[in-house]
N, C-alpha and C positions, 0 to 999 in steps of 0.2 A: 470117664471125664477126669477123674483124679489122676489116673495113670498118664493121661496125655499131659496134664500139668507138670507131673514129676519128670516126664520125658523132656518137656521143653526146658525145665529148670536145669536138668543134667546137661542138656545140649548147650545151654547158655554158659554154664560153668566150664564145660569142656572148651568151648570157643574162646572164653576169656583166658583160660590157662594157656591155650595154644598161641594166643596173641602175645601173652607175656613172655612165653618161651621164645617166640619169634623175635621179639625185641631184644632179648638177651643174646640170641644167636647173631642177630644183625650187629649188635655192639661188639660181640666177639669177632665177627668177621672183619669188622673195621680194624680192631686191634691186631688180629693175626695178619692182616694185610700189611700193616706197618712193619711188623716183625719180619715178614717174608721179604719185603723189599730191602730191609737192612741186611738180611742174610745174603740176598743177591748181590748187593754192593760189596759185601765182604768177600764173596766168592770171586767176583771180578778182580778185586785187589790181589787175592792169593794167586789167581791165574797169571796175572802180569808178573808176579814174583817167581813163576815156575813151580809153584806148589800146587800141582794139579790135583793130587789126591785130597789135599785139604780143601781145595775149591770144590771138588766133587762132593766131598762130605757136607759142605755147607749147602750145596744144591739139594742133596738128598734130604737134608733137614727142611729145606723149602718145600720139597715134595709132599711132606706130611701136611703142610698147610697151604699148598699151592692152589688148592681149589678156591681160595678166597682172593687170589690175585686178579687184578683187572686184566682185561684182554691185552691192553697195550703193554703191560709188563710181561705177560706170557710170550707175546710175539718177540719181545726183545731177548728173553731168556733162552728160547729154543735153539737158535743157531749157536749161541755161546755154549749151551749145555752139550750139543752134539760135538762141537770141536773139543771141549774139555774131556768128554768120554773117550774120544778118539785118542787123545794124548795119553790118557791113563791106560788104555788098552795097549798102546804101543809100548809103554813103559813096562807093563806086566809081561808082555811077550818076550821082552829082553831077558827077564829072569822070573818066570812065573812061580818058581818055588820059594821066592824070597819075599812074599807079601808082608810078613811080619817085619822084616827089615825095612821095607819101603815105608810101612806105617811109622816105624821109629824115626826114619830119616825125616819124614814130613811132620814129626811131632804130634802124631795122633795116638791117643791112648789105646793100646791093644785090647784093653778090657771093655772098650766102648762097644755096644751091640753092633753098631755099623761096621766097626773094624773087624769084629769077629766074623761078620758076614763076608768081608773081603777075604779073610783067611780061608773060610769054608769054600767060597767060590773058587779061589785059586787052587785049593787042593783038588777040587773036582776037575778043574782044567788040567791039572798035573796028571790026573789019572786018564784023561781023555786025549790030551794033545801030545803029540810026539814032536819033540823039539828037533827042528832041522836047522843046523847052523847057518846054511845059506839063507834060509827063510828069515832066520833071526837077524842076519846081517841086513837083509833087505828092509825088514821092519825098522831096524835101527836107523838105516839111512833115511827112510821115510820120516821117522820121528825127528831126526836131526834137521832134515830139510824143512819140515813143517815148523819146527821150533825156530829155525833161522828166519823163516818168512815172518813169523810172529815177532821175533826180535827186531827184524828190519822195520816192521811196522811201528814197533815201539820207538825205535830210533828216529824214524820220520816224524812221529808225533812229538818226540822230545825236541827235534830240530825246529819244528813249527812253533812249539811252545817257546823255545829259546829265541826264535826270531820275534815272536810276539813280545816276549819280555824285553828284548833289546830295543824293539821299536817303542815299547812303552817307556823304557828308560830314556831313550833319545827324545821322545815327545815330552817326557817329564822335564828333561833338562832344558829343552827349547822353551817349554811353558814357563819353567822356573826363571830362565833368562829373560823371557818376555815380561814376566811379572816384575823382575828386578828393574828392567828398563823402564817399565811403566811407573814403578814407584819412584825411580830417579826423576822421570819427567814430571810426575805429580809434585815431588818436592821442589823441582825447579820452577814449576808453574806457581806453586804456593809462594815461593820467594818473590817471583815477579808480581804476583797479586799484592803481596805486602808492599813492594816498591810502588806499585800503582796506587794503592790506598794512601801511602804517605804523600805521593804526588797530588792525589785528589784532595787530601787534607790541606796541603800547602796551597793548592789552587783555590780551595774554598775560603781560606783565610785572606788570600789576595782579593778574591771576589768581594768578600765582606768589606775589606778596606776600600776597594774601588767603589762599592755601592755607597759607602758613607760619603765618599767624595762626590759621587753623582748626586746624592740627596742634598748636598750643600749648594747645588746649582738650581737655578730656575730654568726649566726646560720648556721652551715654547713649542707647542705641538708635539711634545715629548721627543724632540729631535734636535733642537738648537739651543745652545746656552752661550752666555757671554763669559769670556775669560780674559785674563790679562797677564802680561809678562813685562820684564824689563829688557831694554835693549842694551847694547854695549856701553852706552852713556848713562845707564840706570834710569832711563826715562821710561815711564809706563806706556805700554802699547796695549790697545784693546782689540780683541778679535773674537770670532765666533767659532765654536767647536761642535762636532757631532758627538753622539754617545760613545764612540770609540776613542774619543779624546783627540781626534785629528782636526786640524784647522780647516774650516770651510773657506777655501781660497777665493771663491767668487764674491764673498762678502767683505773681503779686504781687511786691512788693518787701519785703526783709527787712533787719533790722539785722545779721544774721549768717546764714551758710548754708554747707552742705557740698554737693558735687555728688551727684547720684543715684548709688546703689550704693556710696557711700564707706564706710558703716557697715552699712546695711540694704539688702538687694537689693530694687530697685524703688522705693526711697524716698529722699528727700532730707531731711536734718535741717536745720531752719531755726529762727530765733529772732526774736521780735518783742517788744521791751522785755525783760521778765524771763521770758517764757514760751517754751518750746521745743516744736516740733512735728515730726512726721514727715509729709511730704506725698507723694502720688503724682502722676502726670502730669496728673491731673484736679483737682488741688488738694483732694483728700479729706484732711482733717487728723486726725491722732491726737495727742493731747497726750502729749508725751514726758516720762518721768521715770526717774530712777535709784533706787537703793536708798534714798537719803536722802529724795528727793522723795516716794517711794512711802509712806514712813512717816508722812507728814503726813496729818492727818485731812481728809476731803473734798478730796482732791488732784485728783480727776477724771482721773487718768492712765489712758490706754488703750493706750499704747505703753511697756512696761516693759523697761528695759535693766539686767540684773543681771550682765552679762558681767564676767569677771575676779574675781568673788567666789568664795570657797571654801565650797561647800555639800556637801561630801563627807559621805556617810551616817555617822552615829556610833551606837555601841552604848550603850544606857542602862546605867550601872553597877549600878543597883539591880535592874532587871527583866531585863537581858540582851537586851532587844529592840533591834532596829535601828530607829533613828528615821527617820521620813520625811525625806529630804533637803530637801524643799520646806517642811517645817514651820518651818524656821528663816527662811523667806522671808516667808511670808504669816502674818498675825495669826490669832487664833482665829476671827474673823468673816470668814474668807477667802471663804466662800460668797457673801457680799454683794458682794465685790470682784472676784473672779476672773472672774465672768460678764461683766464689762465690758471685760476686757483683750482686745485684738485682736492686738497684737504683743508677743511675748515673746522676749527675747534671753538665753539661758542659755549663751552661748559661754564655754568655758574656766571652768566653775564646779565642776569636779571631781565632778559628779554621776555616778551609775552607772546611772541609768534614769529613765524617765518613766512611772510606774506608773498603773494605773487609778484609784487613790484620788486621784492628783494631777490627773487630767485630767477627771474627771466634771463639774467646775464650769466648765471652759474651753469652754463651748459656743459662744462668740463668737470663739474664737481663729482667726485667719487666717494668722498668721506665727509660726513656731517655729524658733529657731536652737539646735541642740544640738551644734554642732561642737566639736572638741577636748575631748571628755569620755571617760568610760570606760563604754561601752555594750556590753560584750562578752558579758554574760549573755543567755540566750535570752529572758528576761522583760523585758529592759531597754526594749523598745519596744512592749510590750503595750498601753499606754495610748493609742497613736496611733489605734486604731480608734474611740475615743470623741470624736474631733475632726472632726465632719462639715463644719465650715466652713473647714478648713485649706487654704490655697492655696500657701504657701511652707514647705518643710521642708528644713532644712540640717543634714546629718549628717556633714559632711566630717571625716575624720581622728578618728573616735570609736571605733576598735578594734572595729567591728562585724563579726561573722562570719556572721550570718544575718539575713535580713529576715523578719519575722513575717507571718503571713497577714493581719494587720490592715491592711497596706499596700494590699491589693486593694480596701479599702472607702473609700479616700481619693478619692472621685469628683470633688471640686472642686479637686484638686491641679493647679497649673500650673507649679510649679518644684520640682525635686527634685535635691539635691546629695548623692550617696553616694560621691563620689570619695575616694581614699586610705583605703579600708577593705578588709579581706581577706575579702570576701564570697565564699562558695562559688559556683562557676560555675553549677552546676545550679540552686541556689536563686535566683540572680540572674535567670537566663533565665525561670524559672517566674513570679516576681513580675512581671517586665516583661510577659510574655504575658497574665497575668491582668489587669493594669492596662489593657492595650489592649482586652481583651474587655469589661471593666466600664465603660470610658470611651469608648465609640464616639462618634466625632465631636468629642472633646475633645482639644485639643493639649496637649503637655507639653514643657517644657525640662528635659532630663536631663543632669546633669553627672557624668561618670565619668572614671576615669583610663585610662592606656594599657593596663594589664593587663586591666582590666575590658572594654575595647573588644574584646580578643581573645575574651573569653567570649561576647559577644553577637553575634559576627560572623554566626552562622547565623540570627539573627532580625532583622538590620538592615533587611531588606526590609519586614518587618511594621511596624517602627517608622517607616520612611520613608512607608509607605502611610498610617499613622495621622497623618502630618505632625508627628511629634515632632522637636524640635530637639535634636541631640546635641552637647554641648560637651566636648571632651577637655581635662582638667586635667593639666598636666605634673606629673611626680613632684616630691615635696617636696624642696627643696634644704636640706640640713643646714648 
């Protein structure tokens, strides 16, 4: 048993030593392989220079370590080696007795063991080979022919290399010229960019100046503003412009004018000679008149402005009846006149209602302003249902508590201002929903205050779907 253990121990040690030696040999093989390949490259270089013996000498040195060369290297070396040996043999047959001289010619040390082997081998050939001049000449011709073939190959290779170099130089020159052209174009582009940047900077300055001018105007619907100029007699002329600064020709020129929305929503008040008009953006004109103008016979007024007058309802001392507040406004033949009025401004006239008796003859009325009045009674707005053509209705700050059912019949309404009134939330939501139902496909601009906005929060989506425009009017500042 002990012997077996010793044997196994010895076997293990031997195996370990063999493995270590193998590693060392493998490392040596790798190193020798690199040396051999370098020798092969050197031999090729010498061969190309015509130094065949020196090349063969390098190959013989490779032979010592050739066993470690890879197969691919050996396959490359073999034909070269055969050709090299053939050249050397041809050289030696030219003068086989002068091996030492050949060694000196090729710069090989005669004391080198390999060189001595050449001398020994040549001496043996001298003893065995009988030199035949004709044979020598044939060998010489073969050698010269083979050398010429090799030289031709070298020249062809050099020619190919020269063509490659010339092409590279040509391509390099073209590439260099291309780079130079590109750089010139880049410089030119940079100069143009700088010019453009300066132009942009100048344009931005002009835009800023232009914007300041634009901001100085009041723009109705963000598209129309009032402007003025002097004619050749230095008389002021008023006209309307668009945001490009061009005159809007269809709105004409006037001796005097106010901007749109200044007094009447959607209208501009203008004057030509002694006649005043209200015009819309399509130059539809309504002759404007106040209380004094309206009292003239055949006045032709269709836009009546009675704002600021006191038409508060009064009680007849004899009968005790409340007089119609509008009876003080219109003459006895009002039925012939009121049917022509399209615009009526009763702002701040102290009236307490617009009753059916007042409205039956206003079948052409499109614009009614009842703001800043006392319309708190439930019957104050009953007459509105008889105004089928009404488009603009302004009831701002008129102490309204409830909107009557007559509102739901205003199918042509496009502008409604009910802000700054204490309208019941339920009533407000009901009237709005009914208007939406009865006015399918018709848009409406609705002006309400912040408190009323809270009331309609639950139906805002319906209003948006109907494409209503909601404008929030701020609380009144006392």
